[in-house]
C-alpha positions in Angstrom: 0.0 0.0 0.0 1.0 3.5 -0.7 1.0 6.0 1.9 -0.2 9.5 1.3 2.7 11.8 1.4 2.4 14.8 3.7 3.8 18.1 2.6 3.1 21.0 0.4 0.2 20.9 -2.1 0.3 23.0 -5.2 -3.3 22.7 -6.0 -5.3 26.0 -5.7 -8.4 26.0 -3.7 -11.3 27.5 -5.5 -12.5 30.7 -3.9 -16.1 30.8 -3.1 -18.2 34.0 -3.5 -19.9 34.6 -0.3 -23.1 36.6 0.0 -21.4 39.6 1.7 -19.0 40.2 -1.3 -21.8 39.9 -3.8 -24.0 42.3 -1.8 -21.1 44.9 -1.7 -20.5 44.6 -5.5 -24.2 44.9 -6.3 -24.5 47.9 -3.9 -21.7 49.8 -5.6 -23.0 49.1 -9.1 -26.5 50.1 -8.2 -25.3 53.2 -6.4 -23.3 54.3 -9.5 -26.2 53.8 -11.9 -28.6 55.6 -9.5 -26.2 58.6 -9.2 -25.8 58.8 -13.0 -29.6 58.5 -13.5 -30.3 61.2 -10.9 -27.8 63.6 -12.4 -29.3 63.2 -15.9 -32.9 63.6 -14.7 -31.9 66.8 -12.6 -30.0 68.3 -15.5 -32.7 67.9 -18.0 -35.7 68.7 -15.7 -34.2 71.8 -14.1 -31.9 72.7 -16.9 -32.1 73.1 -20.7 -29.7 72.6 -23.5 -29.3 74.9 -26.5 -26.7 76.1 -29.0 -25.2 79.5 -29.4 -26.0 81.3 -32.6 -23.5 83.7 -34.1 -20.2 85.2 -33.0 -21.5 87.8 -30.5 -20.2 86.0 -27.4 -16.7 85.2 -28.7 -14.2 84.4 -27.2 -16.4 83.1 -24.3 -18.6 81.1 -26.6 -18.4 80.3 -30.3 -21.0 79.8 -32.9 -22.6 76.4 -32.5 -21.3 75.7 -29.0 -23.7 73.5 -27.1 -24.5 74.8 -23.6 -26.5 73.8 -20.6 -28.8 76.4 -19.0 -29.5 76.4 -15.3 -33.3 77.3 -15.2 -33.6 76.6 -11.4 -31.1 79.2 -10.2 -33.2 82.3 -11.1 -36.2 80.9 -9.4 -34.3 81.4 -6.1 -32.2 84.4 -6.9 -31.9 87.2 -9.4 -29.4 87.6 -12.2 -26.2 89.4 -11.2 -23.8 91.5 -13.1 -21.4 89.5 -15.3 -23.8 86.5 -15.4 -24.2 85.0 -18.9 -27.9 84.6 -19.4 -30.2 83.0 -22.0 -33.4 84.8 -23.0 -35.9 85.2 -25.8 -35.9 88.8 -27.0 -39.3 90.3 -26.2 -40.5 86.9 -25.1 -41.0 85.9 -28.7 -41.2 82.1 -28.8 -40.4 82.1 -32.5 -37.0 83.6 -32.0 -33.8 81.7 -31.2 -32.4 81.9 -27.7 -30.0 84.8 -27.2 -26.9 84.4 -25.0 -25.5 87.6 -23.5 -23.7 89.0 -20.5 -25.5 91.1 -17.8 -23.8 94.5 -17.4 -26.4 96.4 -15.4 -29.3 95.3 -13.1 -32.6 96.8 -12.1 -32.5 100.4 -10.8 -29.2 101.3 -12.5 -28.6 103.7 -15.3 -26.6 102.8 -18.4 -25.0 105.0 -21.0 -22.3 104.4 -23.6 -20.1 107.5 -24.3 -17.3 107.3 -26.8 -17.4 103.5 -26.8 -17.1 103.3 -23.0 -19.8 101.7 -20.9 -21.0 103.8 -17.9 -23.2 102.3 -15.1 -24.7 104.8 -12.7 -22.4 107.5 -14.1 -19.2 105.5 -13.4 -17.0 104.0 -16.3 -16.9 100.2 -16.2 -13.5 98.6 -16.5 -13.8 96.5 -19.6 -10.2 96.0 -20.7 -11.0 92.6 -22.1 -13.6 93.9 -24.5 -13.2 96.0 -27.7 -14.3 99.7 -27.5 -17.9 99.9 -28.8 -18.4 101.6 -32.1 -22.2 101.9 -31.7 -24.0 103.1 -28.6 -27.5 102.4 -30.0 -30.2 103.3 -27.5 -27.6 103.7 -24.8 -26.3 106.9 -26.5 -28.7 108.6 -24.0 -28.9 107.4 -20.4 -31.2 104.4 -19.9 -32.8 103.9 -16.5 -33.6 100.2 -15.9 -37.0 99.4 -14.5 -37.8 97.1 -11.6 -37.4 93.8 -13.5 -35.1 95.0 -16.4 -31.5 94.0 -17.2 -29.0 95.5 -19.7 -27.0 92.9 -21.6 -24.2 93.0 -24.0 -22.4 90.4 -26.1 -18.7 89.8 -25.3 -17.8 90.5 -29.0 -19.4 94.0 -28.6 -19.1 95.3 -32.1 -21.0 92.4 -33.8 -23.5 91.8 -31.1 -27.3 92.5 -31.3 -28.1 93.2 -27.6 -29.7 95.7 -25.3 -28.3 98.6 -27.4 -30.6 97.5 -30.3 -34.0 99.2 -30.3 -35.7 95.9 -31.2 -34.3 94.2 -28.1 -33.7 96.9 -25.5 -33.5 96.1 -21.8 -34.4 92.5 -21.0 -37.3 91.8 -18.8 -36.8 89.1 -16.1 -39.8 87.1 -17.3 -38.1 86.5 -20.7 -34.9 85.1 -19.1 -34.8 81.3 -19.2 -31.7 80.9 -17.0 -28.0 81.2 -16.6 -25.7 79.6 -19.1 -23.4 77.7 -16.9 -21.7 74.8 -18.7 -20.4 74.3 -22.3 -21.0 70.7 -23.3 -19.5 70.8 -26.7 -17.5 73.5 -28.3 -14.2 74.7 -29.7 -12.6 74.9 -26.2 -14.1 71.6 -25.0 -16.3 71.0 -22.0 -16.0 73.8 -19.4 -17.9 76.0 -17.0 -18.9 79.4 -18.5 -17.5 82.5 -16.8 
């Protein structure tokens, strides 16, 4: 008879999946899917997606850039100076969405003299923008009403904005929200400043 030799065995033992490990893995996978689903639902229920049209916001946004709009923010607060907002001029549902920067808020006065923007009689430091060739309706001082905002495009000399007589100051009820994230564009995905 042969005796069984004692010593080292090089056979691997099969690892068994226990219920605790499977529960942990399932919990992580479910949590990930739930977080992604919730993010998508919140983005598209409280937000909106649109494209920029034209070159009036260059270099911040370029023609065709796809942006996300935060519609929820302005239900809790008011637009502030330097916010990039999305609105329909005159509330016209047949127009495309305009994307512009707020330069003056309700109660302030706006005037453009020799290409320089004045808010409440004080010149605004706008080194990053070109000097404006056309003052439009802001050639004379414009007093903003209780729910009116004055907006300009970042590419000031090719922008149709609050200086134009057919647009003028923007009423708050025509503002859809704040442009806050660029999904697809020349400079890639980024927050809009």
